[in-house]
TORDO-390650 format. One line per field, with one value per residue (C-alpha): residue number from 1; residue in one letter; x, y, z; chain. Coordinates in Angstrom, 1 decimal. Last residue first. Layout:
BEGIN
seq = NUM|...
type = A|...
X = X|...
Y = Y|...
Z = Z|...
mol = A|...
END
This chain:
BEGIN
seq = 329|328|327|326|325|324|323|322|321|320|319|318|317|316|315|314|313|312|311|310|309|308|307|306|305|304|303|302|301|300|299|298|297|296|295|294|293|292|291|290|289|288|287|286|285|284|283|282|281|280|279|278|277|276|275|274|273|272|271|270|269|268|267|266|265|264|263|262|261|260|259|258|257|256|255|254|253|252|251|250|249|248|247|246|245|244|243|242|241|240|239|238|237|236|235|234|233|232|231|230|229|228|227|226|225|224|223|222|221|220|219|218|217|216|215|214|213|212|211|210|209|208|207|206|205|204|203|202|201|200|199|198|197|196|195|194|193|192|191|190|189|188|187|186|185|184|183|182|181|180|179|178|177|176|175|174|173|172|171|170|169|168|167|166|165|164|163|162|161|160|159|158|157|156|155|154|153|152|151|150|149|148|147|146|145|144|143|142|141|140|139|138|137|136|135|134|133|132|131|130|129|128|127|126|125|124|123|122|121|120|119|118|117|116|115|114|113|112|111|110|109|108|107|106|105|104|103|102|101|100|99|98|97|96|95|94|93|92|91|90|89|88|87|86|85|84|83|82|81|80|79|78|77|76|75|74|73|72|71|70|69|68|67|66|65|64|63|62|61|60|59|58|57|56|55|54|53|52|51|50|49|48|47|46|45|44|43|42|41|40|39|38|37|36|35|34|33|32|31|30|29|28|27|26|25|24|23|22|21|20|19|18|17|16|15|14|13|12|11|10|9|8|7|6|5|4|3|2|1
type = S|L|A|P|I|V|K|Q|E|F|L|E|I|G|S|R|D|Y|A|A|E|P|F|Y|L|I|A|Y|E|C|G|L|D|R|M|R|Q|L|K|E|I|V|Q|E|P|T|G|S|A|S|E|P|A|T|V|N|A|L|M|A|D|V|T|A|E|G|A|V|P|A|Q|R|A|R|L|R|A|V|R|D|A|V|D|A|E|S|D|G|I|V|A|N|F|N|A|S|R|V|I|A|D|Y|D|T|G|V|D|R|C|H|G|A|L|V|Q|S|K|H|A|F|G|E|P|E|S|T|F|N|T|Y|Q|A|Y|K|A|A|I|R|L|T|V|K|E|G|G|G|A|I|W|M|P|I|G|T|D|Q|L|P|K|P|A|V|I|A|G|D|V|Q|Y|H|K|G|D|F|S|V|R|G|D|R|W|A|D|R|M|I|Q|V|G|E|D|L|R|G|L|R|V|G|A|S|P|F|G|Y|G|Y|A|R|W|E|H|E|Y|W|G|G|G|I|G|M|Q|V|R|G|G|S|I|I|D|T|T|A|A|I|K|A|L|Y|V|P|N|R|Y|S|M|A|T|C|M|Q|G|L|K|I|R|S|T|T|A|A|Y|A|S|M|L|S|W|A|E|H|T|A|E|D|T|P|V|P|V|T|H|F|H|D|Y|V|W|L|S|D|W|S|G|A|D|A|Y|A|A|L|D|R|M|V|P|W|H|D|E|T|P|I|D|V|L|D|L|R|W|G|Q|P|I|F|L|G|F|R|M
X = -27.3|-24.6|-21.5|-22.3|-22.7|-19.4|-16.7|-17.4|-19.9|-17.9|-14.7|-16.5|-17.8|-14.3|-12.9|-15.4|-13.1|-13.8|-17.6|-17.7|-15.1|-17.6|-19.1|-22.5|-24.2|-27.8|-28.2|-31.5|-32.6|-31.3|-32.8|-30.1|-28.5|-28.3|-26.5|-23.9|-23.4|-22.9|-19.9|-18.4|-18.8|-17.1|-14.1|-13.6|-14.0|-11.3|-12.5|-15.4|-19.0|-19.5|-20.6|-17.0|-16.4|-14.5|-16.8|-17.9|-14.3|-14.3|-16.9|-14.9|-11.7|-13.6|-14.7|-11.2|-9.4|-11.6|-14.6|-13.2|-9.4|-10.2|-12.3|-9.7|-6.9|-9.3|-10.7|-7.2|-6.3|-9.4|-8.3|-4.8|-6.2|-8.4|-5.4|-3.4|-6.2|-5.9|-7.8|-9.9|-13.4|-14.5|-18.2|-20.6|-23.6|-27.3|-29.8|-32.8|-35.7|-38.4|-41.8|-44.0|-42.5|-43.9|-47.4|-49.7|-52.1|-51.3|-49.9|-48.3|-46.6|-45.4|-43.8|-42.1|-40.7|-39.2|-37.6|-36.1|-34.8|-33.0|-31.4|-30.3|-28.8|-26.8|-25.7|-24.8|-26.3|-29.0|-32.4|-34.4|-37.9|-39.7|-43.3|-44.3|-47.7|-48.6|-45.4|-43.4|-45.5|-44.8|-41.1|-41.1|-43.1|-41.9|-38.7|-37.2|-35.1|-35.5|-36.7|-40.1|-39.6|-43.1|-43.6|-45.4|-49.0|-50.6|-50.8|-47.5|-48.2|-48.6|-52.0|-52.8|-54.2|-53.7|-56.8|-57.1|-60.6|-59.8|-56.5|-55.6|-52.3|-50.9|-53.7|-55.5|-58.4|-57.7|-59.3|-57.7|-58.3|-56.4|-57.7|-54.6|-51.9|-53.8|-54.7|-51.0|-49.8|-52.2|-51.5|-47.8|-48.3|-50.3|-47.6|-44.7|-46.4|-46.8|-43.1|-42.0|-44.4|-43.2|-39.6|-40.1|-40.4|-37.3|-38.2|-39.0|-37.3|-34.7|-31.8|-33.8|-34.4|-30.8|-29.3|-31.6|-30.8|-33.3|-36.1|-39.3|-38.8|-39.7|-38.1|-40.7|-39.7|-40.0|-39.8|-43.2|-42.3|-39.8|-41.8|-44.9|-43.2|-41.9|-45.4|-46.7|-43.8|-44.4|-48.1|-47.6|-45.2|-47.9|-50.2|-47.5|-46.6|-42.9|-39.9|-41.9|-41.8|-38.0|-37.3|-34.9|-33.0|-34.4|-35.2|-35.2|-35.5|-33.2|-34.5|-34.6|-32.4|-32.3|-35.9|-36.5|-32.9|-33.9|-37.1|-35.4|-32.6|-35.2|-36.6|-33.3|-32.0|-28.2|-25.9|-22.9|-20.2|-20.9|-20.4|-22.6|-20.7|-20.4|-22.3|-23.5|-26.7|-29.9|-30.7|-32.9|-30.2|-30.0|-30.5|-30.1|-31.9|-31.5|-27.8|-26.4|-25.3|-26.8|-28.7|-25.7|-23.6|-26.4|-26.6|-22.9|-23.2|-25.9|-24.1|-20.9|-22.7|-24.8|-21.8|-19.7|-21.0|-20.3|-16.6|-15.5|-13.1|-15.5|-18.3|-18.5|-18.6|-21.3|-24.2|-22.5|-24.8|-23.0|-25.3|-26.1|-26.3|-28.9|-28.3|-30.5|-29.7
Y = -86.8|-89.3|-88.5|-84.8|-84.5|-86.1|-84.3|-80.6|-80.2|-82.4|-80.5|-77.2|-78.4|-79.5|-76.1|-74.2|-73.5|-71.8|-72.1|-75.3|-77.2|-79.7|-80.5|-82.1|-83.6|-84.5|-87.4|-88.1|-91.1|-93.8|-96.9|-99.5|-98.7|-95.1|-96.1|-98.1|-95.1|-92.9|-95.0|-95.3|-91.6|-90.8|-93.0|-91.4|-87.9|-88.7|-89.5|-88.6|-89.4|-91.3|-94.9|-96.1|-93.6|-90.4|-87.9|-90.4|-90.7|-86.9|-87.0|-89.5|-87.5|-84.4|-86.1|-87.4|-84.1|-81.8|-79.6|-76.2|-76.8|-79.9|-78.0|-76.0|-78.5|-81.3|-79.6|-78.9|-82.5|-83.6|-81.4|-82.8|-86.3|-85.5|-84.1|-87.2|-89.3|-87.3|-84.5|-83.9|-84.6|-84.3|-85.3|-86.4|-88.0|-87.7|-90.2|-90.0|-92.3|-90.7|-92.1|-92.8|-96.2|-97.3|-96.4|-96.4|-99.1|-99.1|-102.6|-102.5|-99.2|-100.7|-103.6|-101.2|-99.2|-102.3|-103.2|-99.8|-100.0|-103.2|-101.7|-98.6|-100.7|-102.7|-99.5|-97.3|-93.9|-94.3|-92.7|-90.0|-90.4|-88.3|-87.8|-88.9|-89.5|-93.1|-94.9|-92.3|-92.9|-96.6|-95.9|-94.0|-96.6|-100.2|-99.7|-96.6|-95.3|-91.6|-88.6|-87.9|-85.5|-83.9|-81.8|-78.5|-78.5|-80.1|-76.8|-75.4|-71.7|-72.5|-71.6|-68.0|-68.5|-71.2|-71.0|-73.1|-74.5|-76.3|-78.0|-80.7|-82.4|-85.5|-88.0|-86.4|-84.1|-82.2|-79.2|-77.5|-74.6|-73.7|-76.9|-78.6|-76.8|-77.2|-80.9|-81.8|-79.9|-81.6|-85.0|-84.5|-83.4|-86.5|-88.9|-86.9|-86.5|-90.2|-90.5|-88.4|-90.2|-93.6|-92.5|-91.6|-88.0|-85.8|-82.7|-79.7|-77.2|-75.9|-77.6|-80.8|-81.1|-80.0|-82.6|-85.3|-84.8|-87.2|-85.6|-87.2|-86.2|-83.6|-82.3|-80.0|-78.6|-74.9|-73.7|-72.1|-68.4|-68.2|-65.7|-67.8|-71.0|-69.1|-68.1|-71.6|-73.0|-70.7|-71.4|-75.2|-74.8|-73.0|-75.9|-78.4|-76.7|-76.2|-78.2|-81.4|-82.1|-81.8|-80.3|-82.4|-82.2|-78.8|-77.8|-75.1|-75.7|-73.6|-71.1|-67.5|-67.1|-64.2|-64.0|-67.7|-68.0|-65.6|-67.5|-70.8|-69.3|-68.2|-71.7|-73.4|-71.5|-70.7|-72.8|-70.7|-72.0|-72.1|-75.8|-78.9|-82.0|-83.8|-81.6|-78.1|-76.9|-75.5|-78.0|-78.1|-78.7|-76.7|-77.7|-76.4|-78.0|-79.0|-78.1|-77.4|-73.8|-70.3|-71.2|-73.1|-69.9|-67.8|-70.3|-70.0|-66.2|-66.2|-68.5|-66.5|-63.2|-64.5|-65.7|-62.6|-60.6|-63.7|-63.7|-66.9|-68.9|-71.9|-71.7|-75.5|-76.7|-79.2|-77.0|-73.8|-73.0|-74.5|-74.8|-78.4|-79.2|-81.2|-83.4|-85.2|-88.7
Z = -170.9|-169.9|-171.9|-172.3|-168.5|-167.7|-169.7|-170.0|-167.2|-164.8|-165.6|-164.9|-161.6|-160.7|-161.8|-159.7|-156.7|-153.4|-152.9|-154.9|-152.9|-151.4|-154.8|-154.2|-157.2|-157.7|-160.2|-161.9|-164.0|-161.7|-163.3|-162.7|-166.0|-164.9|-161.8|-163.8|-166.1|-163.0|-161.8|-165.3|-166.0|-162.7|-163.5|-166.9|-165.5|-162.9|-159.4|-157.2|-158.0|-154.7|-154.3|-154.0|-151.1|-151.9|-150.3|-147.6|-146.5|-146.4|-143.6|-141.6|-142.0|-140.9|-137.7|-136.9|-137.7|-135.6|-136.6|-137.2|-137.5|-139.7|-142.3|-144.3|-144.2|-145.0|-148.0|-149.3|-148.9|-150.8|-153.7|-153.7|-153.7|-156.7|-158.6|-157.8|-159.2|-162.4|-164.2|-161.1|-159.7|-156.1|-156.1|-153.4|-155.1|-154.4|-155.9|-158.1|-159.1|-161.4|-160.6|-163.7|-164.1|-160.8|-161.8|-158.8|-157.5|-153.8|-153.7|-157.1|-156.2|-152.9|-154.8|-157.2|-154.3|-152.7|-156.1|-156.4|-152.8|-153.8|-156.9|-155.0|-152.3|-154.8|-156.5|-153.5|-154.4|-151.7|-151.9|-153.7|-155.1|-157.7|-158.7|-155.2|-153.6|-153.0|-153.9|-152.0|-148.9|-149.4|-149.8|-146.5|-144.5|-144.8|-146.8|-145.3|-148.2|-147.8|-149.9|-151.3|-154.2|-154.8|-157.9|-157.0|-158.1|-161.2|-163.1|-161.9|-161.0|-157.4|-155.9|-155.0|-152.6|-150.0|-147.9|-144.8|-144.3|-141.0|-140.8|-138.2|-138.1|-136.3|-136.1|-139.0|-139.6|-142.9|-144.5|-147.5|-149.9|-153.0|-154.6|-156.1|-154.1|-150.9|-151.6|-152.3|-149.3|-146.9|-148.3|-148.0|-144.4|-143.5|-144.7|-143.4|-140.0|-139.8|-140.7|-137.8|-135.5|-136.5|-136.3|-132.7|-131.6|-131.2|-129.3|-131.6|-129.3|-131.7|-129.9|-129.7|-133.4|-134.3|-132.0|-133.5|-137.1|-138.7|-140.7|-142.1|-145.7|-148.3|-151.5|-153.0|-156.4|-157.3|-160.9|-161.7|-162.5|-159.6|-157.6|-158.1|-157.0|-153.9|-153.0|-153.4|-151.4|-148.5|-148.5|-148.6|-145.7|-143.8|-144.6|-143.5|-140.1|-140.3|-138.9|-138.7|-142.5|-142.8|-146.2|-148.2|-150.2|-151.2|-154.7|-157.3|-161.1|-163.3|-165.8|-164.5|-161.4|-158.9|-157.6|-157.2|-155.8|-153.0|-152.3|-152.1|-150.0|-147.4|-147.7|-146.9|-143.9|-144.0|-141.9|-140.9|-138.6|-134.8|-134.8|-134.6|-135.7|-139.0|-139.8|-139.3|-137.5|-139.0|-141.8|-144.9|-147.6|-150.8|-154.4|-158.0|-161.0|-164.6|-164.9|-168.3|-167.8|-167.3|-164.2|-162.8|-163.0|-161.5|-158.6|-158.2|-158.2|-155.6|-153.2|-153.3|-153.2|-150.2|-148.2|-148.7|-145.8|-143.6|-144.4|-146.2|-144.0|-143.8|-146.4|-147.1|-143.5|-144.6|-143.6|-144.9|-147.7|-150.7|-153.7|-154.6|-158.3|-160.2|-163.2|-165.7|-167.1
mol = A|A|A|A|A|A|A|A|A|A|A|A|A|A|A|A|A|A|A|A|A|A|A|A|A|A|A|A|A|A|A|A|A|A|A|A|A|A|A|A|A|A|A|A|A|A|A|A|A|A|A|A|A|A|A|A|A|A|A|A|A|A|A|A|A|A|A|A|A|A|A|A|A|A|A|A|A|A|A|A|A|A|A|A|A|A|A|A|A|A|A|A|A|A|A|A|A|A|A|A|A|A|A|A|A|A|A|A|A|A|A|A|A|A|A|A|A|A|A|A|A|A|A|A|A|A|A|A|A|A|A|A|A|A|A|A|A|A|A|A|A|A|A|A|A|A|A|A|A|A|A|A|A|A|A|A|A|A|A|A|A|A|A|A|A|A|A|A|A|A|A|A|A|A|A|A|A|A|A|A|A|A|A|A|A|A|A|A|A|A|A|A|A|A|A|A|A|A|A|A|A|A|A|A|A|A|A|A|A|A|A|A|A|A|A|A|A|A|A|A|A|A|A|A|A|A|A|A|A|A|A|A|A|A|A|A|A|A|A|A|A|A|A|A|A|A|A|A|A|A|A|A|A|A|A|A|A|A|A|A|A|A|A|A|A|A|A|A|A|A|A|A|A|A|A|A|A|A|A|A|A|A|A|A|A|A|A|A|A|A|A|A|A|A|A|A|A|A|A|A|A|A|A|A|A|A|A|A|A|A|A|A|A|A|A|A|A|A|A|A|A|A|A|A|A|A|A|A|A
END
């Protein structure tokens, strides 16, 4: 099993009480820490407004951070979970990603999905088209990016996007183009798009759901003639890890005390319930190993961890590195 690490960027209220001028040093230093350690990749979210409710708290922009991490790290892969296709013209996004890949020396991953955060869409003037339109744009956009990175020039006449001889030069450094992580578990459309174009997928961390989605993906691969076993399946996991269950509870209580004044007790409690849900990677090291071992046995080869306390306290990350990664790598 390989492991990725989310870097706090504010979206999940994970920079509350940190002065704005200190946001980048906190994010940069944590990325450098991960770069020097046992993590295979670092990740950011592609969002503009906080969850569980929109607030005036920081949410730093994903591809700006990608470029910054490309310049300030040297080894670790760089991903977004996941870029919303409709937020940027796809050939423009292909150009951004290619430039970032060159800055990084060939380490960028393309996490891509249809997008879902309706409040954010409308606030930024994107409207909120139907799921069919959003996923249609995803399908066409992925094809445009793939062709741009492969050929350096792309034309495309689709239902949603038209591109006429757009030049993407220089191409990414990675010989076969930037790896595509197609995120989402929609069974009729998203997983079929993944079967056609993805090198990686990303869907639910709930074991029964993961097993079911995997079967659906396998069926689509048979239908479109691609190799199911060549697609790496991944999942995201919330993680609060402590030496004991009491330690875990104390860490969650500190998160609640910090976030509730900003977003309200009820909404924060609901968000933290997801952090400690059975499908999370929260608990003692032994409990977390057991959870992730089950997922690995189901074919989850890649786990991306979100530690909500990371900007304030790295001890949970360190415990995960010391106890969990060696047991599963």
